[in-house]
C-alpha positions in Angstrom: 29.4 -2.7 -8.1 27.9 -5.7 -9.5 28.3 -9.1 -7.9 29.3 -11.8 -10.2 29.5 -15.1 -9.7 31.5 -15.7 -13.0 35.3 -16.5 -12.7 38.6 -16.8 -15.4 40.1 -18.9 -12.6 38.7 -22.8 -12.7 38.2 -22.9 -8.9 35.2 -25.2 -7.6 31.5 -23.8 -7.6 31.6 -23.9 -3.6 34.8 -21.2 -3.5 33.0 -19.6 -6.7 29.9 -18.8 -4.3 32.3 -17.9 -1.6 34.0 -15.5 -3.6 30.5 -13.7 -4.3 30.5 -13.6 -0.7 33.8 -12.0 -0.1 32.3 -9.5 -3.4 29.3 -8.9 -1.4 30.1 -9.1 2.1 33.0 -8.2 4.5 33.8 -10.0 7.5 33.4 -8.1 10.6 36.4 -10.0 13.6 34.5 -10.6 16.5 36.7 -9.3 18.8 39.0 -6.7 16.9 36.4 -4.6 15.2 38.3 -0.5 14.9 36.9 2.3 17.1 32.6 3.1 17.6 31.0 4.5 14.5 34.1 6.0 12.8 35.0 7.1 8.5 37.9 5.7 7.9 39.4 6.6 4.0 41.9 6.5 2.2 43.7 7.6 -1.4 43.0 5.4 -4.2 46.3 2.6 -4.1 48.0 1.8 -7.0 47.5 -0.8 -9.0 50.6 -2.8 -7.9 48.9 -2.3 -4.1 45.7 -4.6 -5.4 46.3 -8.2 -4.3 45.5 -11.1 -6.6 42.1 -12.2 -5.7 43.5 -16.4 -5.1 46.0 -15.5 -3.6 44.4 -13.4 -1.1 41.8 -15.9 -0.6 43.1 -18.3 1.7 40.4 -21.2 3.5 42.7 -21.7 6.2 43.6 -18.1 6.7 43.6 -17.4 10.6 42.8 -20.7 11.4 42.6 -19.9 15.9 40.0 -17.1 15.1 38.0 -19.2 12.8 38.2 -22.3 15.4 37.0 -19.9 17.9 34.0 -19.4 16.3 32.9 -22.6 15.4 33.8 -23.7 18.5 30.9 -20.6 20.0 28.3 -22.9 17.9 28.2 -20.5 14.8 27.3 -21.9 11.5 29.0 -22.0 8.0 27.0 -19.2 7.5 27.5 -17.3 10.7 31.6 -17.5 10.0 31.4 -17.1 6.4 29.1 -14.1 5.7 29.5 -11.7 8.8 27.9 -8.4 8.0 29.8 -4.8 8.2 27.9 -1.2 8.4 28.1 2.0 6.3 27.1 4.2 7.7 24.3 6.8 6.5 26.0 10.2 5.4 24.8 12.8 7.9 23.1 15.6 7.2 25.8 18.5 7.9 29.1 16.9 6.8 32.1 18.8 6.4 33.9 16.5 4.0 33.9 17.1 0.7 31.9 14.7 -2.2 35.2 13.6 -3.6 36.5 12.6 -0.4 33.5 11.0 0.7 33.2 8.9 -2.0 36.5 8.5 -2.7 37.8 4.8 -3.2 39.9 2.8 -0.3 41.8 0.1 -0.1 40.0 -2.9 2.8 41.4 -5.6 4.7 39.6 -7.9 2.6 39.7 -6.9 -1.0 36.5 -7.3 -3.5 36.3 -9.2 -5.9 35.5 -8.2 -9.8 34.4 -10.3 -12.5 37.3 -11.4 -13.9 38.5 -12.8 -10.5 40.9 -9.5 -9.4 40.8 -8.0 -6.2 39.7 -4.7 -6.4 39.0 -1.3 -4.3 36.0 -0.7 -2.4 34.2 2.4 -3.7 31.8 3.1 -0.4 33.0 3.9 2.7 32.6 2.0 5.5 32.0 2.5 9.5 32.1 0.0 12.5 31.5 -0.7 16.1 34.1 -1.2 18.1 32.6 -4.2 19.4 34.9 -5.6 21.9 33.9 -2.6 24.2 30.5 -1.8 22.8 27.2 -2.5 25.5 25.8 -4.4 22.6 28.0 -6.6 22.6 26.4 -10.1 25.0 30.4 -10.2 26.2 29.7 -7.1 27.7 26.3 -8.0 29.5 25.8 -8.3 33.5 25.7 -12.1 34.6 22.5 -12.1 35.9 21.6 -11.4 32.0 23.9 -13.4 30.6 23.2 -16.6 32.8 19.0 -15.9 32.2 19.4 -16.2 28.5 21.9 -19.0 28.9 19.2 -20.9 31.3 16.4 -20.6 28.3 17.7 -22.0 25.1 18.9 -24.9 27.4 14.9 -24.6 28.6 13.7 -25.1 24.8 16.2 -27.6 24.2 15.1 -29.6 27.1 11.1 -29.3 26.0 11.5 -30.5 22.7 13.7 -33.8 23.8 11.0 -34.3 26.3 8.5 -33.9 23.8 10.1 -37.0 21.8 9.9 -39.4 24.4 6.9 -38.7 27.1 5.2 -40.8 23.9 6.8 -43.8 24.4 4.7 -44.1 27.5 1.0 -44.3 25.9 2.0 -46.4 22.9 -0.1 -49.2 25.0 -3.0 -46.9 24.8 -2.5 -45.7 20.9 -2.7 -49.1 19.9 -5.9 -50.0 21.9 -8.0 -46.6 21.1 -6.7 -46.3 17.1 -6.5 -50.5 16.8 -3.4 -50.1 15.3 -0.1 -53.0 15.8 3.1 -52.0 18.1 5.3 -51.2 15.4 2.4 -48.5 13.7 1.5 -46.8 17.6 5.6 -46.4 17.8 6.0 -44.4 13.8 4.5 -40.8 15.9 7.3 -41.5 18.1 10.3 -42.0 15.0 8.9 -39.1 12.9 8.9 -36.4 15.7 12.6 -37.9 15.4 12.7 -37.6 11.5 11.5 -34.1 12.2 14.3 -33.6 14.6 16.5 -35.3 12.0 15.8 -32.1 9.3 16.6 -29.2 11.7 19.5 -27.2 10.5 17.3 -26.8 7.0 14.6 -25.3 8.6 16.7 -23.5 11.8 19.3 -21.8 9.7 17.3 -19.8 7.6 15.5 -18.6 10.4 18.4 -17.5 12.1 20.2 -15.9 9.4 16.7 -14.0 8.2 15.7 -13.4 12.1 18.3 -13.8 14.7 19.0 -16.8 17.1 16.2 -15.1 20.1 13.6 -14.5 16.9 14.2 -18.4 16.2 12.8 -19.3 19.4 10.3 -17.5 19.0 9.1 -18.0 15.6 9.2 -22.1 15.9 7.8 -22.5 19.7 4.5 -21.4 19.2 4.1 -23.6 15.5 5.6 -26.5 17.3 3.0 -26.1 20.2 0.4 -25.7 17.8 0.8 -29.0 16.1 1.2 -30.8 19.9 -1.9 -29.3 20.3 -3.4 -31.1 16.8 -1.2 -34.5 18.2 -3.6 -34.3 21.6 -7.1 -33.2 20.1 -6.2 -36.0 17.5 -9.2 -38.3 15.7 -7.8 -40.4 13.8 -4.5 -42.2 14.5 -3.6 -40.5 10.5 -3.6 -36.9 12.1 -1.9 -38.2 14.7 1.4 -39.2 13.2 1.0 -36.2 11.1 1.2 -33.1 13.5 3.6 -35.6 15.6 5.6 -35.4 12.5 5.3 -31.4 12.2 5.6 -31.4 15.9 9.2 -32.3 15.3 10.0 -30.2 12.7 8.8 -27.1 14.1 10.8 -28.2 17.5 14.1 -28.7 16.1 15.6 -25.2 15.9 16.5 -25.3 19.8 18.8 -27.5 19.5 20.5 -26.6 15.7 20.4 -22.8 17.7 21.0 -22.9 21.3 24.8 -23.7 21.2 25.2 -20.1 18.9 23.2 -18.5 21.9 25.9 -19.7 24.6 29.1 -18.9 22.1 27.3 -15.4 22.2 27.5 -15.0 25.4 29.9 -16.4 27.2 33.8 -16.4 26.6 36.0 -19.4 25.2 37.4 -19.7 28.5 34.2 -20.7 30.5 32.2 -21.7 26.9 33.5 -25.5 27.5 31.1 -26.0 30.5 28.4 -24.5 29.0 28.1 -26.5 26.0 28.4 -29.5 27.6 25.7 -28.6 30.0 23.8 -27.6 26.5 24.2 -30.9 25.1 23.2 -32.7 28.4 19.6 -31.6 27.6 19.3 -34.1 23.7 19.9 -37.0 26.9 18.0 -35.6 30.3 15.2 -34.6 27.9 14.5 -37.9 27.2 15.1 -39.6 29.8 12.4 -37.6 31.9 9.9 -38.1 29.8 8.8 -41.5 29.8 9.0 -41.4 33.5 6.3 -38.5 33.8 4.6 -39.6 31.0 3.8 -43.4 32.6 2.0 -41.9 35.8 0.3 -39.6 33.4 -0.8 -42.2 31.4 -2.0 -44.5 34.4 -4.1 -41.9 35.8 -5.2 -39.7 32.4 -5.1 -41.3 29.5 -2.5 -40.4 26.3 -4.0 -37.5 25.9 -2.4 -35.7 28.8 1.2 -36.8 27.3 0.6 -33.8 24.7 -1.4 -31.5 27.3 2.0 -32.1 30.0 4.1 -31.2 26.7 2.3 -27.9 26.4 1.8 -26.9 29.6 6.1 -26.8 30.2 6.4 -25.5 25.9 3.8 -22.3 27.6 5.8 -21.8 30.6 9.2 -21.8 28.6 8.0 -19.4 26.2 6.2 -16.8 28.1 9.6 -16.8 30.6 11.5 -16.4 27.8 9.8 -13.4 25.8 12.0 -10.8 27.5 15.0 -12.4 25.9 17.1 -10.2 24.0 19.1 -10.9 20.3 22.6 -12.5 20.8 23.4 -12.9 17.0 26.0 -10.1 16.3 24.9 -10.3 12.8 21.4 -9.4 13.5 22.5 -6.9 16.3 24.9 -4.8 14.1 22.1 -5.1 10.9 19.5 -4.2 13.2 21.6 -0.8 14.8 22.5 0.5 11.3 18.8 0.7 10.6 18.7 2.0 13.7 21.3 4.7 12.9 20.4 5.3 9.5 23.2 3.6 7.5 22.7 1.8 4.1 23.0 -1.9 4.9 25.9 -4.0 3.5 25.6 -5.0 -0.1 25.0 -9.4 -0.1 23.6 -12.6 -1.5 19.9 -12.3 -0.9 17.0 -13.8 -1.9 16.9 -17.4 -3.8 20.8 -16.7 -3.9 21.0 -16.6 -0.2 19.0 -19.3 0.0 20.6 -21.8 -2.1 23.7 -21.2 -0.2 22.2 -21.9 3.3 20.7 -25.3 2.0 23.9 -25.9 0.7 25.8 -25.3 3.8 23.5 -27.1 5.8 22.2 -29.9 3.8 23.8 -30.2 0.9 27.3 -30.6 2.2 26.6 -32.8 5.2 25.3 -35.3 2.7 28.3 -34.9 1.1 30.5 -35.1 3.6 28.9 -38.1 5.0 30.2 -40.6 1.7 33.4 -38.4 0.9 35.3 -37.6 4.5 36.7 -40.9 5.7 36.5 -39.3 9.3 33.0 -38.0 9.0 31.8 -41.0 8.3 33.2 -42.5 10.9 31.5 -40.3 13.4 28.8 -39.9 12.1 28.3 -43.7 12.1 29.9 -44.1 15.6 27.5 -41.4 17.2 24.5 -42.3 15.1 24.5 -46.0 16.3 25.4 -45.3 19.6 22.4 -42.5 20.0 20.1 -45.1 18.2 21.0 -47.7 20.6 20.0 -45.3 23.2 16.5 -44.0 21.5 15.8 -48.0 20.8 16.0 -48.8 24.2 12.8 -45.9 24.7 10.8 -48.8 22.8 13.0 -52.0 24.2 12.8 -50.5 28.3 8.6 -51.0 28.3 9.2 -54.6 26.5 11.3 -56.4 28.8 10.3 -54.5 32.0 6.8 -55.8 31.4 7.4 -59.2 29.9 10.4 -60.1 32.1 9.5 -58.4 35.9 5.8 -57.5 35.1 6.6 -53.9 36.0 3.7 -51.2 35.5 3.2 -48.1 33.2 4.3 -45.7 36.4 7.4 -48.3 37.3 8.6 -48.4 33.3 8.7 -45.1 33.6 11.1 -45.1 36.9 13.7 -47.0 35.1 14.8 -44.5 32.7 16.0 -43.0 35.6 19.0 -44.4 34.9 19.4 -43.2 32.2 19.0 -39.7 33.6 22.2 -40.5 35.9 24.8 -42.1 33.4 24.1 -38.5 31.2 25.3 -36.2 34.2 28.1 -38.3 34.7 28.5 -38.3 31.2 28.8 -34.8 31.2 30.6 -34.2 34.2 33.5 -36.7 32.9 33.8 -34.7 29.7 34.0 -31.7 31.2 36.9 -33.2 34.0 38.6 -34.7 30.9 38.5 -31.0 29.3 40.1 -29.3 32.7 42.2 -31.7 33.4 43.9 -32.9 30.1 43.2 -30.8 27.0 43.6 -27.3 28.9 46.6 -28.3 30.3 48.0 -28.9 27.0 46.2 -25.5 25.8 48.5 -23.7 28.4 51.2 -25.6 27.2 50.5 -24.9 23.5 49.9 -21.3 24.1 53.6 -21.2 25.5 55.2 -23.0 23.2 53.3 -21.4 20.2 52.1 -24.8 18.7 48.4 -25.2 18.0 46.9 -27.8 20.3 46.1 -31.4 17.9 42.3 -31.9 17.6 43.4 -35.6 18.9 43.9 -34.6 22.5 39.9 -34.3 22.5 39.5 -37.8 22.1 40.2 -38.5 25.7 36.4 -39.1 26.8 35.7 -41.0 23.6 38.0 -43.5 24.5 36.2 -44.2 27.8 32.3 -43.7 26.3 34.2 -46.7 23.9 35.0 -49.1 26.7 31.9 -48.2 28.8 29.6 -48.1 25.9 29.8 -52.3 25.0 30.3 -52.8 29.0 26.7 -51.7 29.7 25.2 -53.7 26.3 26.0 -56.4 27.5 25.7 -56.0 31.0 22.0 -55.3 30.3 21.8 -58.2 28.0 22.5 -61.1 30.2 20.8 -59.3 33.5 17.6 -58.7 32.1 16.2 -62.2 33.4 13.7 -63.5 36.1 16.8 -65.1 37.9 18.3 -61.5 38.5 16.8 -58.8 40.5 16.1 -55.9 38.1 18.2 -53.6 39.6 21.4 -55.0 38.0 20.1 -54.1 34.3 18.5 -50.8 35.8 22.6 -50.3 36.9 23.7 -51.6 33.0 21.9 -48.8 31.7 23.4 -45.9 33.4 26.5 -47.2 32.1 24.9 -47.3 28.5 24.4 -43.8 28.8 27.5 -42.5 29.7 29.1 -44.2 27.5 26.8 -42.2 25.4 27.1 -39.0 26.2 30.9 -39.2 26.2 31.0 -40.7 22.6 29.0 -38.6 21.3 30.4 -34.4 23.4 34.2 -35.9 22.6 33.4 -36.8 18.9 31.6 -33.1 18.1 34.3 -31.6 19.0 37.2 -33.5 17.3 34.7 -32.6 14.0 35.3 -28.8 15.2 38.8 -28.9 15.7 39.6 -30.8 12.8 37.4 -29.0 9.9 36.8 -25.5 11.5 35.0 -22.9 10.5 34.5 -23.3 6.8 33.8 -26.7 7.5 33.1 -27.8 10.6 29.3 -26.7 10.6 28.5 -28.8 8.0 30.9 -31.8 9.8 28.2 -31.4 12.7 25.3 -31.2 10.2 26.4 -34.4 9.3 26.5 -36.2 12.6 23.3 -34.8 13.6 20.9 -35.6 10.4 22.0 -39.3 10.9 22.0 -39.8 13.9 18.5 -38.8 14.7 17.7 -41.1 11.0 18.8 -43.8 12.8 17.3 -42.6 16.2 13.8 -43.4 14.0 14.6 -46.4 12.4 15.8 -48.0 15.4 12.4 -48.3 17.7 10.4 -49.4 14.7 11.6 -52.8 14.9 13.7 -53.1 18.2 10.4 -54.7 20.0 10.8 -57.6 16.7 14.1 -57.9 17.3 13.7 -58.9 21.3 11.0 -61.6 20.7 12.8 -63.3 18.3 16.5 -63.4 19.5 15.8 -63.1 23.4 17.0 -59.9 25.4 20.0 -61.8 25.9 21.4 -61.9 22.1 19.1 -58.8 20.6 21.0 -56.5 23.1 24.2 -58.4 22.8 23.8 -57.7 18.9 24.3 -54.2 19.2 27.4 -54.7 21.6 29.1 -56.6 18.9 29.1 -53.4 16.6 29.7 -51.6 19.6 33.2 -53.3 20.3 33.7 -53.3 16.3 33.3 -49.5 16.9 35.2 -49.4 19.4 38.7 -48.6 17.9 37.8 -46.0 16.4 38.9 -43.1 18.7 41.8 -44.9 19.6 42.6 -45.4 15.7 41.8 -41.4 15.0 44.6 -40.5 18.3 47.3 -42.4 17.0 46.4 -41.7 12.8 44.5 -38.9 13.4 47.4 -36.3 11.9 47.6 -38.7 8.5 44.2 -38.7 7.8 44.0 -35.2 8.3 46.5 -34.6 6.2 45.0 -36.3 3.6 41.5 -35.4 3.7 39.9 -33.1 1.1 38.1 -30.9 3.6 40.1 -30.8 6.5 41.7 -27.6 7.5 43.7 -28.2 10.6 46.1 -30.9 9.1 46.8 -28.7 6.1 47.9 -25.7 8.4 
């Protein structure tokens, strides 16, 4: 059969490509595959049995399963392009050749050039995935815990690497004779590299699998970190930090998918929240360790410490097995000599991945009001948190005269706030959302996405409280402990807003668009986090600590209504969205 993008019906470019995918790939339901490796044949269907292509292809078909798919961290490519294995003909096959090649109907028909559904001609074999030992759900619990810890450690090392550099900024200024904003550039460019992680991670994970993506990207990250440590020019340091950030990004993108591969939905929320803690806990630990390293060994030791943790984590991860279902099935197919399923490859596949991971998220940033609101809110909160990595050294050195080591210790407050935020999200999920989910199962109704917003409501109050508290207590007449405690509330509110917003977007847009919605927020939040530290010190010098921090406080108050408004009027907004799925069931 020839795959074609042509269609006689006026569907848009995105649906045309998805129809092309359906022509080339048949989804394998992750938990309801038929009995392992068996041949399935049936007589040729009549023309009346062949459904219309447009009638069959419904984006929102089986909402509960697609929502479960995206909730476990699968990318849009994961959900839209699940593979199947066509079993190779055995050497002594008792079935006559005509019977082997007889057309048979499928649950999801293929499409011809004119857009009509046609039967698949080649027989197909499938694996009983729910009971198969290849399924990570069926691995021993100790093995699953190991495969859960490793991506979390990778994410922790990567985010740790982003912030440890802050402790070296004063020495960088002295060694390379650059200004403070210039010395902060390697810090910001590392974050900019993380912003474009999905563009790099999606092709790698699709081509090589999740585990291989870690083992490919991490050595490159370590290589450019080594280059940064040996840099003799400021330009070399800037370039190496940018490239290190780019190759450090895949674990942050792929890690949630690995957790989804390993754990059932009822326990997955806890694992996902703990993994999401890493982008907050890692940066808090960076200046804490870096402050002592720079004081006693010099700025280059910030890079050597990154390498030490990265190498140890990489060695520990070498025994990891693949968890991504598509890659497992492809490798199994090669092992048993099965013919691979036809599908888009080469330039066509790369174009699709680029669209899902970059072009569509950018489009959603200006066309989808819900995505715009949450991306701005999450991006602002995350950028404010990262601006404090540049602001803390300024405030605690100029106001309280802290040393580099003492400044590093103040970041413990960020770690404590992040832990409290994770606990809050988990408690809200267990005490509110899960109860609603149980009631929904009994009544046969789906839990509205707005039930995900309770943690964000808490965070929307904690964030401005922490900002105003910090701004007007960081002064010589007030003990330094007060401002440090206020930072706990800033981090606490930050993580509540982030996790609640991400879960809400996944529920609203589900499998087809959810990955792109999350990618949009990730892109914007890391771009803003890269930009804010570059001007935060000038802002504090010109406005003073009180009014500079209050500026962020006023902006956060302006954004406080977002989760509350969506909780009340979210259903009507979802119903009017162009790409939303949940509101149109």
